[in-house]
C-alpha positions as CSV (number, residue, x, y, z in Angstrom):
1,M,11.5,17.1,4.5
2,D,10.3,15.4,1.4
3,K,8.6,12.3,2.2
4,K,8.8,9.3,0.3
5,Q,6.4,7.3,-0.7
6,F,6.6,3.5,-0.9
7,R,3.6,1.3,-2.8
8,I,2.9,-2.1,-1.3
9,L,0.8,-4.8,-2.4
10,V,-0.9,-7.0,0.1
11,V,-2.7,-10.3,-1.1
12,D,-4.7,-12.0,1.3
13,D,-8.2,-13.8,1.0
14,E,-8.9,-12.8,4.7
15,K,-10.5,-9.2,5.2
16,K,-9.2,-9.2,8.8
17,T,-5.5,-9.5,7.5
18,L,-6.3,-6.8,4.8
19,N,-7.7,-4.5,7.1
20,L,-4.7,-5.2,9.6
21,F,-2.2,-4.4,7.1
22,S,-3.9,-1.1,6.1
23,S,-4.2,0.0,9.8
24,I,-0.6,-0.6,10.1
25,F,0.8,1.1,6.9
26,A,-2.1,4.0,6.4
27,P,-2.9,4.9,9.7
28,A,-5.3,7.9,10.2
29,Q,-4.6,10.9,8.2
30,K,-3.7,13.0,11.5
31,S,-0.7,10.6,12.4
32,R,0.8,10.4,8.9
33,D,1.0,14.6,8.6
34,S,3.3,14.2,11.5
35,A,6.6,15.9,10.6
36,S,8.5,13.2,12.2
37,S,7.5,10.4,9.4
38,A,9.6,10.9,6.4
39,M,8.0,7.8,4.4
40,T,4.2,7.1,3.7
41,F,2.8,4.1,2.1
42,A,0.3,3.7,-0.9
43,L,-1.5,0.4,-0.2
44,T,-3.3,-1.7,-2.8
45,L,-5.1,-4.6,-1.1
46,C,-6.2,-7.6,-3.5
47,E,-8.4,-10.6,-2.1
48,Q,-7.8,-12.9,-5.0
49,A,-4.4,-13.8,-6.9
50,E,-5.9,-12.8,-10.3
51,E,-6.7,-9.2,-8.8
52,A,-3.1,-8.8,-7.5
53,V,-1.5,-10.3,-11.0
54,Q,-3.4,-7.4,-12.5
55,A,-2.3,-4.8,-9.9
56,V,1.7,-5.8,-10.7
57,R,0.8,-5.6,-14.6
58,E,-0.7,-1.9,-14.4
59,A,1.9,-0.9,-12.2
60,I,4.9,-2.4,-14.6
61,E,2.9,-0.5,-17.3
62,E,2.6,2.8,-15.3
63,E,6.4,2.1,-14.3
64,N,5.4,2.8,-11.0
65,P,6.3,-0.6,-9.3
66,F,5.6,-2.0,-5.8
67,A,8.4,-1.8,-3.3
């Protein structure tokens, strides 16, 4: 089965929150490779609004938007 990858932009000034999102949506490689998972997630983590806006601009230019 082909895996669908979703791009997710997470913006928060708390490192702890960014780490939590990362642990939820991008778990260890071992568990991502399981045959039961039909989705994967590409996370972009930003601590500042300006950084997030730049990430969105680049995603639009690359025609690879966030979900």
